[in-house]
C-alpha positions, 0 to 999 in steps of 0.5 A, a space after each residue: 158223284 152227282 146226286 141222282 133220284 131213286 127214280 132216275 136209276 136204271 133198271 139194272 141197278 135196281 134189280 142188282 141192289 134187290 139181289 143184293 138184299 135178297 142174298 143172292 149176291 154178297 155185293 157188287 163190284 167193278 171188274 175189268 172185262 174185255 178192256 171195259 169196266 163191268 158192274 158185276 154181282 159177287 156170289 158168296 163163292 167169290 165168282 162173278 155174275 155176267 156183267 150188268 153194265 159196261 163202261 169205258 170209263 172207270 169213274 162212271 162204273 164207280 158212280 153206278 156201283 155206288 148208287 147200287 150200294 146205296 140202294 141195297 142198304 137195308 136202311 132204305 125201305 124196299 117200296 123205294 126200290 
């Protein structure tokens, strides 16, 4: 995975990380959606949110998801988001 500055992240990634930290989502994951790989939020009941981003390449979806997980880590100050 390439190194990315937090300021270079997409708005949906920052918002998703914020929703995970707030408790609305348990975590985020990659799900197959109509032949694409979609990054979705996972609710506590196990259901998925609407796709927040879709990729044709699984590796790009996994990279975007990894960045969301790093931003959702409670060790990162909220001001960075």
